[in-house]
Structures are given as structure tokens and as C-alpha cells.
Steps between C-alpha positions, in 0.01 A plus 500: 500500500574128518863397479637826634850580377775654712837654428728287715833649396619771264831650393644746252854565391621854481414655164760667281763443236658164583744397228668251734176319596378233261142396433554192714664706776204734527250215490687318776519807724128573474394137550727424795405830660130412478569155649679658794225757550241221501692313769563206267837324499441350156245529224391136531135596558474722191283326242530739206671821394385779271798682347456847356739647246472702177840556345722204580509426128714814464768312695463188288239296692141468381215250540606328826618800697407412856583134450853592398539760777410234759737227374761555775234532770349164402843340470595617850176373654377850581195470273302176473566252224215476251315807629378684188625848416250691288635791298298821506526810282271802497705815455539710811222299674702177476582474871137544601392242243746255658336566836159453337596155375633399840184631669263322264678167549442515876144629467423211267624253759778373271781603735566603859821696438601684182773740395494815287831638373569800278840586353633743243836618372465819296846652531752402234836641601636462146213690335240645743267612219497174303207362699273799425340357181388191691266708719279557195394136536247621756300656217331360188782446251277307260278800425687802635304735277204461737666648807694752294167627362347505847780715643509735202125560535528561874790739437303692240203520737703661779750691286804293599642310200604140560865499399700196620873557530807278461643612834228334708268200504159501337350424842611839635345675200168325551500579873570862411202506265278357774625769738444775243145380441428502874648849535295634209180336624517557876752777556758272659836677517861399462555647847252252650673209325832631632369498858434126467838437341689693768306321772599164357866596472489600867339166584762317297772670703359307800497165316823301521396298192430798272702574188490877566553606862495878494237757589358747249277806507220559248705786358797271442273246330362762263849635422636156406561404138186465292429146378164545327307807609365542762711215639849572627763240576415505871139411415602183312604158631868415447643188342657247733532141613341310787282214618230437757322189628195416709405168660125452530309241698154381593335558837541131575875513443533823695329344801773233506776759542649644822333804656798715399423422134122521529516842661686650202284345227290744294172395337432570134144623545425572134669468161356645181627471143378686192588536133558807286328622184469803277258692717308825484698780657215561746488135613685396818805285436553130553662568839160619628352165395779309678460714812126444514554124475752511786273717714209264434700191596645653813193672636707815545459832322734786408439674834631193683845515338778621731792488258541431127760431235397603147681459172675834447715417199460876470379726779187588305387142564465567874264786416290287267500179702387689810185566299467148361543345847215730614721681751366824351253600229592487132682814400605577858818290509724800438354694790504188720869428444594868489342558842745261666226247578718213376800578720593286798283649773249626244143393436607193300873427465580373150832354382673504837771287333593792277287368219645394168654843442729463803493134610562397140318288243664166404188407309446137602576571865288811546166347601659273759708787636170684556378197694820512705448866591137456602564183699784682676265790578223276633751316719608834645858441383550793259715711731524869412235468227249311718135600472361498853227246566482364145285185481366500140705572186443518124736421211437610139725381219444539127689367199522567128305762308183484293395845387457727801531227762701192596462157344453320832462611861496346845374639829562319829370579846694381802383476861676458831282264701704462822 
């Protein structure tokens, strides 16, 4: 593809409950970390930034979120004067959408160097549950009767009533319904989902940036507190704070950099976006459409992928997205994950970072933290969780909910070329 795009530098903060870190603190840490990783002393060459965030309005700042977060960085000369900061919001896919904007700007020839940043603060020390109602903004609040009807009908079809509860978010209830449908249709089991969850908790124990750093067994996952059956607490992503940033550049700019920088750059070989809809239950989801676009752009196929990060807001998602990414046949995701194929050292390691259930899920930062993990893997710098010989990686990130799928999805394919 003309105007190839490379990840020049990438950084993530640790994820977790950070009451003493402000929005501007987290943004600064991620941005300066990416600059350092890229081998850049300043951000003077950055021509535009794409800033991803969903819930900053909860803390009193709406409309110009990234612009406000960058005020001290501009004032101190760390980010260029007059470089535009474009605000991006797309539910849990926000970070990937920020990358998409930065990628498209370089591909179009409008910039040589761009920045993608994602930041979220979800933990309110004064009232940890007060933010819960805001998560419903990822669904249709103008005509909620449509998705309520959809889930009631699916529940009646499989004999599992759709009964949202006040002690959890609506997103967990909808994920549970999707899992129950898959179990009723294909024979997927809670035990298979638990294998994936335990694997990711063990991976997270190896990740110094993860919110949860403890190992679990499938039995411990199943015995944990039920959130929305069949999902237990250990199968669901926690709430936390964090930020991540990626500096992207053109091939022309990369060629101007020292060999030490060029050798660590990772090419974005393909990037596919897709939109959600109320679909037939037998129709593949929007993530399949995004994956096929990314495969088509890159020239790679599912058998070429060495390592992947998929959006496991719940551990059922790893089962389902393994099917949508064409890593296994539809209906076989439970057996695929349950077999251990997605472990480090397995057929196709997935969520080596610990996934969302262990690494954490500060919504706006998630997609860029996936980029960080895969770039780190392709550079051979992942330490104890390194996948041997990894040269091609896939990232899947979805956001919002429309019926039985997400509202928007992004799939990126990365390649080590040196």
C-alpha cells in the first residue's frame, strides 16, 4: 500500500485505580513515554493528534477533552503549537478509532507524523458506583425498547430470560445473553470460557502494567461471584484508570531516523473498520467484516497471525472473536479456547497482555494498549510473556452495542519488517 504507516513509538501507563493521578497526569505520562520510546526528544515533528476518551464529562470536562488535557504540554513546549487535537469517541473501540484517524492522515499524505492517545478515568474514590449509569451511553438510549425487545426475544428462544439487574452494568447483561445464545446453539460451556479467563489472568500476572497480577485456575474462575450467568467476576473486565499513546509515521519519515529507531518500527499492514446493526442471529458480526478488510489490505490471512489481542470485555468474547477473526470455524470457539490453543506456547496465543479481564479496561485507552502489547511482542521485548518468533499480529477492538453485536469495530494487522 502506498504511504505505508509505521508505529514509531508506543507507551502505556499501568492500569488500575489511580485516585491520585489526574486526567492531565495520565495523558502526560502516556505521551512522554511514547516520545521516549520513539527516540524523539520533543514532539516538534508531530503534525496532529487524535485523542480518545469517553467519560471525561463525568469529571466535569466535555466537548474539548483532548485539547484541555494537552494544555500544559503545549505550554511547556512538549507538544507543537497549533497542531490540531481531534477528539474521538466510540465506546470501548475509542483507542483504536484514534489510531485509525492517525493512520488515515498519513495514508492520505496530509501528515508525516501523527499521534494517537487514549485516556480514561473510571474510578471515583468518593462513589465507585456513580459512574455505572454512564456506561449505558454505549447503547441506543433514544429507542431503548428496540434492544430490550431483541434481548427478550433471544432469551425466550433459548430459555434464559433477559433480566437486567441494578448491581451490574447493562453491558454485562448483554454479553451474558450473547454467551447464553452461543452455549445454547453450539454447546459452548462455562468451563471452556473459564479456561480462557484463567489463561488471561495468568498472562496478566506476567504483565507489569496489568491491573490484576495474580494467577487463577479455571476452577477458581467458575467459583467466583456470579455477575450475570454464565459470567463470573473473574470473566469480566474491571474498572480502572489509565492511558496509552502511539506515535505513527510515514515510511519517508522513518527512513530519516537513526538505525536504532528504524529497527524497532512496526508496520501497520492493514486496518479495517466496520459498523454495527441489528443483525440476524445466524449472520457473522461486524468484527468479521472489519477483519476481512484488514486481511485484504495486508495480504495476510488468519493462518499468518502469530499473536493476537482481542476485546475480551468478558471472557466469552475471546471465544466468539476467535471465530470472527477466522482463527477457527463458527461454533468451535469454545473448543478452540478450551483446548489451550490460545495460551502462550499454544497454536495461536491470544491476549498475552492478560486481556481486558486482567490487564484492565480504561475504555479510551484500551485499543492503544492493545497496540502497545503487540508492538512489544513483535519487537521481541515482552519478557516472560514473549511469543517466540512473532512477526505478524492482529488487534480486534469493538465498542458500543447494537442488538447482538457492537456498534463499531476495528481490526489492525501489524508486521515486523526488520
